[in-house]
C-alpha positions in Angstrom: -33.7 -32.4 19.9 -37.0 -30.4 20.0 -37.1 -30.7 23.8 -33.5 -29.5 24.1 -34.2 -26.5 21.8 -37.2 -25.5 23.9 -35.1 -25.8 27.0 -32.5 -23.6 25.4 -35.2 -21.1 24.3 -36.4 -20.8 27.9 -32.8 -20.4 29.2 -32.2 -17.8 26.6 -35.4 -15.8 27.5 -34.4 -15.9 31.1 -30.9 -14.7 30.4 -32.0 -11.9 28.1 -34.5 -10.7 30.6 -31.8 -10.6 33.3 -29.1 -9.1 31.1 -30.6 -6.8 28.4 -31.3 -3.4 29.9 -34.5 -1.6 28.8 -32.5 1.1 27.0 -31.0 -1.6 24.8 -34.5 -2.7 23.7 -35.2 0.6 21.9 -34.7 1.3 18.2 -31.3 2.8 17.2 -31.7 6.5 16.9 -28.3 7.7 16.0 -24.7 6.6 15.4 -23.9 6.7 19.2 -26.5 4.0 19.8 -24.2 1.5 17.8 -21.2 0.1 19.6 -18.3 -0.8 17.2 -15.6 -1.6 19.7 -11.9 -1.0 18.9 -9.0 0.4 20.8 -10.4 4.0 20.9 -14.0 3.0 21.6 -16.2 4.6 24.2 -19.6 3.7 25.5 -22.5 6.1 25.1 -24.0 5.1 28.5 -23.9 2.5 31.3 -26.7 0.4 29.7 -24.7 0.0 26.4 -21.6 -1.0 28.4 -23.6 -3.5 30.5 -25.2 -5.1 27.5 -22.0 -5.5 25.6 -20.0 -6.9 28.5 -22.8 -9.4 29.3 -22.8 -10.7 25.7 -19.0 -10.7 25.5 -18.7 -12.8 28.6 -21.4 -15.2 27.4 -19.9 -15.5 23.9 -23.0 -13.8 22.4 -21.2 -11.2 20.4 -20.4 -14.1 18.0 -22.6 -16.9 19.3 -22.0 -19.4 16.6 -18.2 -19.1 16.7 -16.3 -21.8 18.6 -15.6 -21.1 22.3 -11.9 -21.1 21.7 -12.3 -18.1 19.4 -14.5 -16.0 21.7 -17.9 -17.4 20.7 -20.5 -19.4 22.5 -20.2 -22.5 20.3 -23.9 -22.6 19.6 -25.2 -25.0 17.0 -27.0 -23.5 14.0 -30.4 -24.3 15.5 -29.4 -22.7 18.9 -28.0 -19.6 17.1 -31.3 -19.3 15.3 -33.2 -19.4 18.6 -31.0 -16.7 20.0 -31.6 -14.5 17.0 -35.4 -15.0 17.3 -35.5 -14.3 21.1 -33.3 -11.2 20.7 -35.6 -10.0 17.9 -38.7 -10.7 20.1 -37.6 -8.1 22.6 -36.1 -5.8 20.0 -32.6 -6.1 21.5 -29.9 -4.1 19.8 -26.8 -5.9 18.6 -24.3 -5.8 21.4 -21.4 -5.2 19.0 -21.3 -4.1 15.3 -18.2 -5.1 13.5 -16.9 -5.7 10.0 -14.7 -8.2 11.8 -17.8 -10.2 12.8 -19.7 -9.9 9.5 -16.9 -10.2 7.0 -13.3 -10.9 8.1 -14.3 -13.4 10.8 -16.0 -15.9 8.5 -13.0 -15.6 6.1 -10.5 -16.3 8.9 -12.6 -19.2 10.1 -12.4 -20.7 6.6 -8.9 -19.7 5.4 -7.0 -18.5 8.5 -4.2 -20.3 10.3 -4.7 -21.4 13.9 -2.5 -18.6 15.1 -4.5 -16.0 13.2 -7.8 -17.4 14.6 -6.5 -17.4 18.1 -5.3 -13.8 17.9 -7.7 -11.9 15.6 -11.0 -13.8 16.2 -10.7 -13.4 20.0 -9.9 -9.7 19.6 -12.9 -9.3 17.3 -15.2 -11.2 19.7 -14.1 -9.1 22.6 -14.6 -5.8 20.8 -10.9 -5.0 21.1 -10.2 -4.4 17.4 -12.1 -2.5 14.7 -11.6 -3.4 11.1 -12.3 -1.7 7.8 -12.3 -3.2 4.2 -9.8 -2.2 1.5 -11.4 -3.5 -1.7 -12.7 -0.8 -4.2 -10.4 1.6 -5.9 -11.1 4.6 -8.2 -12.0 2.8 -11.5 -12.0 -0.6 -9.9 -15.4 -1.2 -8.2 -17.5 -3.8 -10.0 -14.4 -4.9 -11.9 -12.5 -5.4 -8.7 -9.7 -7.5 -10.2 -8.5 -4.5 -12.3 -7.2 -3.0 -9.0 -3.8 -1.4 -9.1 -2.7 -1.0 -5.4 0.7 -2.8 -5.5 2.9 -4.5 -2.9 6.5 -4.8 -3.8 8.1 -7.9 -2.2 11.0 -7.0 0.1 11.7 -10.4 1.5 10.1 -10.4 5.0 7.6 -7.6 4.1 5.9 -5.8 1.3 6.0 -2.1 0.5 2.5 -1.1 -0.5 1.5 1.9 -2.6 -2.0 2.7 -3.9 -5.4 4.1 -3.1 -8.7 2.6 -1.9 -12.1 4.3 -2.0 -15.5 3.9 -0.3 -13.6 2.5 2.7 -16.3 2.5 5.4 -15.2 4.0 8.7 -11.5 3.9 7.7 -11.0 7.0 9.8 -12.3 5.0 12.9 -10.7 1.6 12.2 -7.7 0.1 13.9 -6.8 -2.4 11.2 -7.6 -3.1 7.5 -8.1 -6.2 5.5 -6.9 -5.2 2.1 -6.6 -6.5 -1.4 -3.1 -5.8 -2.8 -1.7 -6.8 -6.2 1.5 -8.7 -5.7 1.9 -10.1 -9.3 1.2 -7.8 -12.2 1.2 -10.6 -14.8 -1.8 -12.5 -13.5 -5.1 -10.7 -13.1 -6.7 -13.2 -10.8 -3.8 -15.1 -9.3 -1.8 -12.1 -8.5 -3.7 -10.6 -5.6 -2.8 -11.1 -1.9 -5.3 -10.6 1.0 -3.2 -8.5 3.5 -3.8 -7.5 7.1 -2.2 -4.4 8.6 -2.5 -1.7 11.2 -4.1 1.6 10.1 -1.6 3.4 12.3 1.2 2.2 10.1 3.5 4.9 8.6 2.2 6.0 5.2 -1.5 5.2 5.8 -3.9 8.2 5.6 -7.6 8.7 5.1 -9.9 11.4 3.8 -13.7 11.4 4.5 -16.1 11.4 1.5 -19.3 13.4 2.0 -22.5 12.0 0.5 -25.6 13.9 -0.6 -27.2 12.9 2.7 -24.8 15.2 4.5 -23.4 12.2 6.5 -21.1 9.4 5.4 -19.1 6.5 6.8 -17.0 6.4 3.6 -13.4 7.4 3.2 -10.6 7.5 0.7 -7.6 5.5 2.0 -4.1 6.3 0.8 -1.1 4.0 1.1 2.3 5.6 0.5 5.3 3.2 1.0 3.4 1.3 3.7 5.5 -1.6 5.2 3.3 -4.7 5.6 5.0 -7.5 7.5 4.6 -11.0 6.1 4.4 -12.3 9.7 3.2 -10.9 13.0 4.5 -13.9 15.0 4.5 -17.6 15.0 1.7 -18.9 12.8 0.3 -15.4 12.4 0.9 -14.4 8.7 0.2 -10.9 7.6 -1.9 -12.3 4.9 -4.9 -14.7 4.7 -4.8 -17.8 2.5 -1.9 -18.0 0.1 0.3 -15.3 -1.4 -1.1 -14.4 -4.9 -4.4 -16.3 -4.2 -6.2 -13.6 -2.3 -9.0 -13.5 -4.8 -10.2 -16.8 -3.4 -10.5 -15.2 0.0 -12.0 -12.0 -1.5 -14.8 -13.8 -3.2 -15.7 -15.8 -0.1 -15.8 -12.7 2.0 -18.0 -10.8 -0.6 -20.7 -13.4 0.0 -20.8 -12.5 3.7 -20.7 -8.8 2.9 -23.7 -9.0 0.6 -25.6 -11.0 3.2 -24.8 -8.2 5.7 -26.0 -5.4 3.4 -29.1 -7.4 2.4 -30.2 -7.5 6.1 -31.4 -3.9 5.8 -34.4 -5.2 3.8 -35.7 -7.6 6.4 -39.0 -7.2 8.3 -40.2 -7.8 11.9 -42.3 -6.0 14.4 -39.7 -3.4 15.2 -39.2 -2.5 11.5 -42.8 -2.7 10.3 -43.7 0.5 8.5 -47.2 0.4 10.1 -45.6 0.4 13.5 -43.0 3.1 12.6 -45.6 5.6 11.2 -47.6 7.5 13.7 -49.7 9.2 11.0 -51.4 6.0 9.8 -54.9 7.4 10.2 -54.1 10.5 8.1 -52.6 8.6 5.2 -54.1 8.1 1.8 -55.7 4.5 1.6 -53.5 3.7 -1.4 -50.4 4.6 0.5 -51.5 2.6 3.5 -52.0 -0.4 1.2 -48.5 0.1 -0.3 -47.0 0.1 3.2 -48.9 -3.1 4.1 -47.7 -4.8 0.9 -44.2 -3.7 1.8 -44.4 -5.2 5.3 -45.6 -8.5 3.7 -42.7 -8.5 1.2 -40.2 -7.6 4.0 -41.4 -10.5 6.2 -41.2 -12.8 3.1 -37.6 -11.7 2.6 -36.8 -12.5 6.2 -38.2 -16.0 5.8 -36.1 -16.4 2.6 -33.0 -15.2 4.4 -33.6 -17.7 7.2 -34.1 -20.5 4.7 -30.8 -19.6 2.9 -29.0 -19.4 6.2 -30.2 -22.9 7.2 -29.1 -24.2 3.8 -25.7 -22.6 4.2 -25.2 -24.1 7.6 -26.1 -27.5 6.3 -23.7 -27.2 3.4 -26.5 -27.1 0.8 -26.5 -23.4 -0.1 -26.0 -22.2 -3.6 -22.9 -19.9 -4.0 -25.0 -17.2 -5.7 -27.6 -17.0 -3.0 -25.9 -14.0 -1.3 -26.3 -12.2 -4.7 -30.1 -12.8 -4.5 -30.2 -11.6 -0.9 -28.1 -8.5 -1.7 -30.3 -7.5 -4.6 -33.6 -8.2 -2.9 -32.6 -6.7 0.5 -31.2 -3.5 -0.9 -34.1 -2.8 -3.2 -36.5 -3.4 -0.4 -34.6 -1.0 1.8 -34.8 1.7 -0.9 -38.5 1.0 -1.2 -39.0 1.3 2.6 -37.4 4.7 2.7 -39.4 5.9 -0.3 -42.6 5.0 1.5 -41.4 6.7 4.7 -40.8 9.9 2.8 -44.3 9.7 1.3 -45.8 9.0 4.7 -43.9 12.0 6.2 -45.3 14.5 3.8 -43.6 17.9 3.6 -42.2 17.4 7.1 -40.0 14.6 5.8 -38.2 17.0 3.5 -37.0 19.1 6.5 -33.3 18.9 7.0 -32.2 20.5 10.3 -34.8 20.7 13.0 -35.0 18.9 16.3 -38.6 17.8 15.4 -37.2 15.7 12.6 -34.0 14.6 14.5 -31.9 16.6 12.0 -33.7 15.4 8.9 -33.4 11.7 9.8 -36.0 10.5 7.3 -34.6 12.6 4.4 -31.0 11.7 5.2 -31.9 8.0 5.5 -33.7 8.1 2.2 -30.7 9.7 0.4 -28.3 7.2 2.1 -30.2 4.2 0.6 -29.2 5.3 -2.9 -25.8 3.9 -2.1 -27.2 0.5 -1.0 -27.6 -0.7 -4.6 -24.1 0.3 -5.4 -22.0 -0.7 -2.4 -21.0 -4.4 -2.2 -21.8 -4.9 -5.9 -24.3 -3.0 -8.0 -27.9 -4.3 -8.4 -27.1 -4.6 -12.1 -24.1 -6.9 -11.4 -26.2 -8.9 -8.9 -28.9 -9.5 -11.6 -26.2 -10.6 -14.1 -24.8 -13.1 -11.6 -28.4 -14.4 -10.8 -29.1 -14.8 -14.5 -25.9 -16.6 -15.2 -25.4 -18.8 -12.0 -29.0 -19.5 -10.9 -31.2 -19.2 -14.0 -28.4 -20.4 -16.2 -29.4 -18.0 -19.0 -27.1 -17.8 -22.0 -24.7 -14.9 -22.2 -25.2 -12.1 -24.7 
């Protein structure tokens, strides 16, 4: 096994060297450096297109998905090697997608074969961009209090309601959306629906954050017709009708793992490497930055351990809560230190010298990390109850 992995590692290095352009080994500087795919997607440059297409054809946009669903069919150990080798050359992800991070795992677990064949392949090929319809005004942490309702019309539902904090809803092609279909049962009255954002009655409105930038939107549904079927063995919902909460909880674990990844550490994200003013900084601040880098690398090691346990079927269901809490708090700390290291220049908001206030805007954006995907307070409550088994109040 060890020899096979080493052989795969060498093959992977050779493939990356031949297929990952130098431009795709640079840190992400702006939104255009991230390729999201979708029916209206455009490439920023030829290098981005080349890197995406090479990974798509190899199955490396979703390397651990089965080949029949657009992946490379890699084993957990092989997928780990690929992640390590991509990190070693600071390769950018070829495709960013809520379909990969959240909906895909839910479909692999709960979806019909028809849904997997259609939607997973579209996700893997970057042909469809998804957004998530979960939170509502007044229904964030208490998600099951949601009020968006789907009236059963036989072969379809008519959906009315509002979602909020819908990331990139104005750019998405489709939405995976929690809709109440039974008003009498709080938990067993929710259906996990899939529908096109171009459907009549769907509209979005951007939400501006204090950073001046925002991926968030309000999403409105006014008499939206959602089919119960998109063809043979392709239901318009995932799992069972009125049992969407089971799917939602499973997906939340993957969302929290995704958000937690912002806290990880490697050579590319080291504060020491990222700060050009090291020699000018106060020794205490330099020590704080070094301690942060150690904690971030420790977090990365913990994440790898949890992922290995998950792949082996030994993971604790509350581990994503631990990752989400630790990762988001680390990312907030990272940006606080970057602001301190930047001095008064870091407070600048508009100039070309600061890339339009990148440090300040990034720092302000991290304030949302400990809210989105479940607040840090809720995460701590889950950890106390599910892992530490502390008594309730």
